[in-house]
Each structure stands twice: as structure tokens, then as C-alpha cells.
C-alpha positions in Angstrom: -8.3 19.9 -23.7 -11.8 18.1 -23.5 -12.9 17.2 -19.9 -12.3 13.7 -18.6 -9.4 13.1 -21.1 -6.0 11.8 -20.1 -3.5 14.4 -19.3 -1.0 14.0 -22.0 1.7 16.0 -20.1 -0.7 18.4 -18.8 -1.9 19.3 -15.5 -5.3 21.1 -15.9 -4.6 23.8 -18.4 -0.8 23.9 -17.5 2.0 21.9 -18.7 3.9 19.9 -15.7 7.5 20.2 -15.5 9.3 17.5 -13.4 12.3 19.6 -12.1 13.5 17.1 -9.3 13.4 13.5 -10.2 12.6 11.2 -7.3 14.5 8.0 -6.9 12.9 4.8 -7.8 12.4 2.0 -5.5 15.6 -0.4 -5.6 13.5 -3.4 -6.7 12.0 -1.3 -9.5 15.3 -0.1 -10.9 16.7 -3.6 -10.8 13.8 -5.3 -12.6 14.0 -2.4 -15.2 17.6 -2.9 -15.7 16.9 -6.8 -16.2 13.9 -6.2 -18.4 11.7 -8.0 -15.7 9.4 -5.4 -14.6 5.8 -6.5 -14.3 3.4 -4.8 -16.5 1.1 -3.5 -13.8 2.5 -1.8 -10.7 0.9 0.1 -7.8 3.2 2.9 -6.0 2.0 3.6 -2.5 3.0 6.7 -0.4 1.2 9.3 1.8 2.1 12.3 -0.4 0.2 12.7 -3.6 3.0 14.8 -5.1 5.7 12.4 -4.3 3.5 9.7 -6.0 2.9 11.6 -9.1 6.4 12.8 -9.6 7.9 9.1 -8.9 5.1 7.9 -11.4 6.4 10.0 -13.9 10.1 9.2 -13.2 9.0 5.5 -13.7 7.3 6.2 -17.0 10.4 8.3 -18.2 12.5 5.2 -17.3 10.2 2.9 -19.3 10.4 5.5 -22.3 14.0 6.2 -22.0 16.3 5.5 -25.1 19.2 4.7 -22.7 17.8 1.3 -21.6 19.7 1.2 -18.3 16.6 1.2 -16.1 16.8 4.9 -15.3 15.4 8.1 -16.6 18.5 9.7 -18.1 17.0 13.1 -18.6 18.9 13.9 -21.7 17.8 11.7 -24.6 14.8 13.1 -26.5 12.3 10.8 -25.0 13.4 12.0 -21.4 13.2 15.5 -22.3 9.6 15.1 -23.5 8.5 13.2 -20.4 10.2 15.9 -18.2 8.0 18.6 -19.8 4.9 16.5 -20.3 5.0 16.2 -24.0 5.4 12.5 -24.7 2.7 11.1 -26.8 3.1 7.6 -25.2 2.6 8.5 -21.8 -0.9 9.2 -20.3 -1.4 10.7 -16.9 -4.9 10.4 -15.3 -5.0 12.8 -12.3 -8.4 13.2 -10.4 -7.0 16.2 -8.5 -6.7 18.1 -11.9 -10.1 16.6 -13.5 -12.7 15.4 -11.0 -14.4 13.5 -13.8 -11.2 11.7 -15.1 -12.3 8.3 -13.8 -15.8 8.1 -15.0 -16.7 5.1 -17.1 -16.4 7.1 -20.5 -13.1 8.2 -19.7 -11.8 4.7 -18.6 -13.3 3.3 -21.7 -11.3 5.6 -23.8 -8.3 4.6 -21.9 -8.7 0.9 -22.8 -9.3 1.9 -26.5 -6.1 4.2 -26.6 -4.0 1.5 -25.2 -4.8 -0.9 -27.9 -3.4 1.5 -30.5 0.2 1.4 -31.7 2.7 3.6 -29.7 3.4 6.9 -31.7 7.1 7.1 -30.7 8.2 4.7 -28.2 8.3 0.9 -28.4 5.8 0.9 -25.4 2.9 3.0 -23.8 2.6 3.9 -20.3 -0.8 5.0 -18.5 -0.4 6.6 -14.9 -3.5 6.4 -12.7 -2.8 8.8 -9.9 -4.5 8.1 -6.5 -6.3 5.0 -8.2 -8.2 4.4 -4.9 -10.5 7.1 -6.1 -11.6 5.2 -9.2 -15.1 3.8 -8.4 -15.6 0.0 -7.9 -17.3 -0.2 -11.4 -14.5 1.5 -13.0 -11.8 -0.6 -11.4 -14.0 -3.6 -12.6 -13.7 -2.2 -16.1 -9.9 -2.1 -16.1 -9.7 -5.6 -14.8 -9.6 -7.4 -18.2 -7.0 -5.2 -19.7 -4.8 -5.2 -16.6 -4.8 -9.0 -16.6 -4.5 -9.3 -20.4 -2.8 -6.2 -21.5 -1.8 -5.1 -24.9 1.7 -6.0 -25.7 4.3 -3.7 -24.3 1.9 -1.7 -22.3 2.4 -0.6 -18.7 0.0 0.5 -16.1 1.5 2.8 -13.1 -1.1 2.9 -10.2 -0.5 5.2 -7.5 -2.3 5.1 -4.0 -2.2 6.7 -0.6 -3.6 3.5 0.7 -3.4 0.5 -1.6 -6.1 -1.4 0.4 -8.6 0.9 -0.9 -8.3 -0.7 -4.2 -10.5 -3.8 -4.8 -8.9 -7.0 -4.0 -9.4 -8.4 -7.4 -7.2 -5.2 -8.8 -4.8 -5.5 -6.0 -4.1 -9.0 -6.7 -3.0 -8.3 -10.4 -0.5 -5.4 -9.5 2.8 -5.6 -8.0 3.1 -3.0 -5.1 6.0 -0.9 -4.0 5.9 1.3 -0.8 7.7 4.6 -1.2 9.5 5.9 1.9 7.8 9.2 3.2 9.3 12.6 2.9 11.9 13.3 5.3 10.8 15.3 8.4 12.7 18.2 7.3 11.5 18.3 3.8 7.9 17.8 5.0 8.1 20.8 7.4 9.5 22.9 4.7 6.7 22.0 2.2 4.1 22.4 5.0 5.3 26.0 5.7 5.0 26.6 2.0 1.7 25.4 1.7 0.3 26.8 5.1 2.4 29.9 6.3 2.2 31.7 9.2 2.1 28.7 11.9 4.1 28.3 15.0 6.6 25.6 15.4 4.4 23.7 17.8 1.4 23.6 15.5 3.8 22.6 12.6 5.3 19.7 14.8 1.7 18.6 15.9 0.7 18.5 12.2 4.0 16.7 11.3 3.3 14.0 13.7 -0.2 13.2 12.2 0.4 13.8 8.6 2.3 10.5 8.0 5.0 11.9 5.7 2.3 13.9 3.5 3.0 17.6 3.6 -0.4 18.2 1.7 -2.2 16.4 4.6 -0.2 18.5 7.2 -1.2 21.7 5.5 -4.8 20.6 5.4 -4.5 19.9 9.2 -3.2 23.3 9.9 -5.7 25.3 7.6 -9.1 23.4 7.4 -11.1 23.3 10.7 -13.2 20.5 9.2 -10.0 18.2 8.6 -8.7 19.1 12.2 -12.1 18.0 13.9 -12.1 14.8 11.6 -8.6 13.9 12.7 -9.3 14.6 16.5 -12.5 12.3 16.1 -10.5 9.7 14.4 -7.8 9.8 17.0 -10.2 9.4 19.8 -11.5 6.2 17.9 -7.9 4.9 17.7 -7.3 5.7 21.3 -10.5 3.6 22.3 -9.6 0.7 20.1 -5.9 0.7 21.4 -7.4 0.6 25.2 -9.8 -2.0 24.3 -12.6 0.3 25.1 -15.1 0.1 22.0 -17.7 2.4 23.7 -15.1 5.1 23.4 -14.4 4.5 19.6 -18.3 4.4 19.2 -18.8 7.6 20.9 -16.2 9.6 19.0 -18.0 8.4 15.8 -21.7 9.1 17.0 -21.9 12.9 16.1 -21.6 11.6 12.4 -24.1 8.8 12.7 -26.6 10.2 10.2 -23.9 12.1 8.0 -22.9 9.3 5.5 -20.3 11.3 3.8 -19.0 12.6 6.9 -18.8 9.2 8.5 -17.2 7.7 5.4 -14.4 10.4 5.6 -13.9 9.5 9.3 -13.3 6.0 8.6 -10.9 7.0 5.9 -9.0 9.1 8.2 -9.1 6.2 10.6 -7.5 4.0 8.0 -4.7 6.8 7.5 -3.9 6.8 11.0 -3.6 3.1 11.1 -1.0 3.3 8.2 1.0 6.0 10.1 3.9 4.1 11.7 4.3 6.8 14.4 0.9 6.7 15.6 0.6 2.8 15.6 3.6 2.9 17.9 2.1 5.5 19.9 -1.3 3.7 20.5 0.3 0.4 20.6 -1.6 -1.3 17.8 -0.5 -4.6 16.6 2.8 -4.4 14.6 1.4 -6.7 12.0 -1.2 -4.0 11.0 1.8 -2.4 9.0 3.9 -5.5 8.0 4.9 -5.5 4.7 5.7 -9.1 4.3 3.6 -11.6 6.2 4.2 -15.5 5.9 1.0 -17.3 7.2 2.1 -20.8 7.9 -1.3 -22.0 8.8 -2.8 -20.1 6.0 -5.4 -17.4 5.9 -9.4 -17.2 5.3 -8.6 -14.4 2.7 -7.2 -17.0 0.4 -9.7 -19.5 -1.1 -9.6 -21.8 -3.7 -11.3 -24.7 -5.4 -9.7 -28.0 -4.2 -10.5 -29.7 -7.4 -9.4 -27.4 -10.4 -7.5 -25.0 -8.3 -9.3 -21.8 -9.3 -8.9 -18.9 -6.8 -11.8 -16.9 -5.2 -11.8 -13.5 -3.4 -13.2 -13.1 0.1 -15.9 -11.1 -1.4 -17.3 -13.9 -3.5 -17.2 -16.1 -0.3 -19.0 -13.4 1.7 -21.7 -12.7 -0.8 -22.5 -16.4 -1.5 -26.2 -17.1 -0.9 -25.4 -20.7 0.1 -22.3 -22.8 0.5 -19.9 -21.2 -2.1 -19.3 -23.4 -5.1 -16.6 -23.4 -7.8 -18.1 -21.7 -11.0 -16.1 -24.0 -13.1 -16.5 -27.7 -11.6 -19.1 -27.0 -8.7 -16.8 -28.2 -6.0 -17.2 -26.7 -2.7 -14.6 -23.7 -2.3 -12.4 -23.9 0.7 -10.1 -21.4 2.4 -6.5 -22.0 2.3 -6.0 -22.7 6.1 -4.7 -25.8 7.7 -7.4 -28.0 9.3 -6.6 -30.5 12.1 -4.0 -33.2 11.0 -2.8 -31.3 7.7 0.8 -30.5 7.3 2.5 -27.1 6.8 3.2 -26.3 3.1 6.8 -27.3 2.4 7.4 -24.2 0.4 6.0 -21.8 3.0 8.2 -23.8 5.6 11.3 -23.3 3.5 10.4 -19.6 2.9 9.9 -18.8 6.6 13.5 -20.8 7.3 15.3 -18.5 4.6 13.8 -15.3 6.2 15.1 -16.4 9.7 18.4 -17.2 8.3 18.9 -13.7 7.0 17.7 -11.9 10.0 20.0 -9.9 12.2 17.4 -9.9 15.1 14.9 -12.6 15.8 12.1 -11.7 18.3 9.9 -14.5 19.5 6.7 -13.8 21.1 4.2 -15.9 23.4 3.7 -19.3 24.0 3.9 -20.8 20.5 7.6 -21.0 21.2 6.7 -24.2 22.8 6.0 -25.9 19.4 8.2 -28.1 17.9 7.9 -26.2 14.7 9.5 -23.1 16.4 12.1 -25.0 17.9 13.4 -26.2 14.4 13.1 -22.6 13.2 15.4 -21.3 15.8 18.1 -23.6 14.7 18.2 -21.5 11.4 18.8 -18.3 13.1 22.4 -17.1 12.8 22.0 -13.4 13.3 23.2 -11.5 16.3 20.3 -11.0 18.8 17.7 -13.3 19.9 14.9 -11.8 22.0 12.0 -13.8 23.7 9.2 -12.5 25.3 7.0 -15.0 27.2 5.5 -15.4 30.6 6.6 -18.7 31.1 10.2 -20.3 31.3 11.3 -22.4 28.3 14.3 -24.2 27.5 15.2 -21.8 24.6 15.8 -19.0 27.1 19.4 -20.3 27.5 20.0 -19.5 23.9 18.5 -16.1 24.0 20.5 -12.7 24.4 17.4 -10.9 25.9 14.5 -12.7 27.9 11.5 -10.8 29.0 9.5 -13.0 31.5 6.3 -11.2 30.9 3.0 -11.4 28.9 3.4 -10.2 25.3 0.4 -7.7 25.6 2.0 -5.9 28.6 5.6 -6.1 27.5 5.4 -4.8 23.9 3.9 -1.4 25.0 6.7 -0.9 27.4 9.3 -1.5 24.5 7.2 0.6 22.0 6.8 3.6 24.3 
């Protein structure tokens, strides 16, 4: 096989064999069965092996002849997928070919996807660890992702989806896979890095974020150990509002650009690790999967005249006041200015989420607003918790009231 060509059922010079079929996320299975699956998806998980196997299982479900939204494992199409022989499945894996995401290879991918499928009614392209695609390569794929050939599906995988360009991320539907169970992760770590004590294994388990590959590297590679120690020191400095401690941890790598980049990437991994977020008392919203910004966000920008949307990077890189490329109107962020009303659609969405909640946690002085008062009326769950330093009339409705500032109360709850 030529270098930098897609792996059609091959892993390096070996055929892959998928012996254990991982479950697909529930929303994906539902969308598949209903025929409503978006053409571009991104699967996110800490483990590269889990990502690849799940992506292959999803590709198998798309190519399966049964049509029930699952990989049956018995039809001819599924059998070919499981042993890596299906001609309409393309797997790009940078761990098997470091040149796979070069421009020439991605151009071949685009050309291949415009060809008629060989056996199945559709084609599937898996781009494993897509955050490793250089920025110019991601830009190269933008057009075909936005306007794909008919019956073509893209399955991106990423350990951290936010390392993809915002322009790519906005064009895919993301699903977060649950990390491997601790017992499974430990077992796999022992296979990848034998000969370590239980204490060493448990310490690596805490830091690996559910990725046995990362855990094994923490056990075997002194450079990885040193980098994680520095990243944790930075994290501790940030959590304690001590920027000098964080800067001091990164100072030894000041002149090592590659090392400094790797350190920041490790810090990003730790920030995405739920266990470490709680340990260091970082804001919970850093890991939230669904956020309703009632008052908008500066990361959403659009032209008030024609409605065209613009990325934060476009605004940031503008030499002067950013203008719409179509109608030359001044682009504005989608935030509420003084006197403007909250979008009714956003208010309805918030009310619906509150009505579905089992537990409602109200934090800080915002509970004194009339908007918050109206929202509390929609809550029909079991437990209402209020954390606020000052007394408030909603206290009488609460099951639990903590009369304390949020910044001091939350660490006690978390820890």
C-alpha cells in the first residue's frame, strides 16, 4: 500500500479485525434507525482505540444491509467491515501513517468521495484523531463537508474536539463517548505497561481520563510523567488563583516551542478530565455539554442586515471594524445590549430544560432577578438547592439552602 493513502480495512501493513463491537451512543442509534443521521459526525473520547472501534462500528451500521440502525455482524457488508475489506469504507489513521493528513492525501480523499460507491448505497470516511489534521488540511475539507456528495458520511474522531477549527466544528454533530470503565482501563493498562504496582496503576488511572493508552504512557515514559507533573502544577496554580505558580511551572519550557505546545495540550487534557476538574475545583461549566446562554456570547457573531454568521477568528483578525463581506454592515456579537429582550426561543428552551430536571441548583445573586423567579415556577423535580450569601424569598421553596458565597461553598460540596 502506498504511503499517505487511506486505510481500506488495513492498519499499517496488517488487516484490522474488530472482534468486540462497542455500543453506539443512543442518539446516534435512534437517528440511524429513523434515517435522520447527519452526514458529518465527530466522536469524542479520551481513548484512541475506543474512538477507532466505535467509528468502525458506526461505519458498519451505515453500510449494513439490515437497515435497523445497528451493525448486525452477519450480512456480507458487516462481515467485510469487521475484517477491513469493505471497498466503500475509508479509514484515515495518523497513528498508522504519519503522512496520512498531508494535503496530497486529503485531496485524494475528496476525489475518491465523488466517485460512485462500489457495493453499498453510500460511502463512509473515518478521519481518526482529526485534531491532528493541520489547519490548512481542515480548511481543505470545509467545502466537501458543507456540500458533500450524495450519500456520503464523514466520521471524525477526536480526543478533544475543541482542537478542531471552529469552522469545522460548526459543521459536524458531536457525540461524547463515555470513557472506559475503571476496571477495563486498569486491565488494559496492565497489558500495555506490565510490571507496575497497584499504587502506580491507580495514580495513572486518576490522571489518564479514561484512556488506557495515556495511562500506559504515564507509567512508561519519563518525559510524559514530567510533562503531566508540570501541567498539574499549572492547573493547581490556576485553581488557586495564583498565576505566578502556573507561569513558574511552564518557565523551563519557555524556549522549547514543541515542548511548550505539548505542555499546553496536556493541560487541555487535564481540564477535560472530570475527576481532575473536581479535584482542583475548576468551574463546572468548563466541562458542560449543553449550555444555554440567555444573554448570548461574544463567540457568536453575525451580520444584523443579512444574517451571515462569522467566527470569532474573523472578528479577532479584522484590521478595522469588522464588516460583513456581503453587505458591508458592521458585524455584531450575539449578546444582549442594554434594553434588549431575551430571545423567546432561548427562554422557551431554558424553561423546558428546567421542567425536565430532577434537581435544580441556583447559584449566586442572579436568583434575585425576575427572570430567575419565573423560571423557578417551571421546576417540578424533587430537589431545589440554593447557594447564596444573602437571604432571599425563594429560600422558603428550597429543600436545601446554603447561606454562603458560591466561590467558597462549591469547593466544600465538590471535595
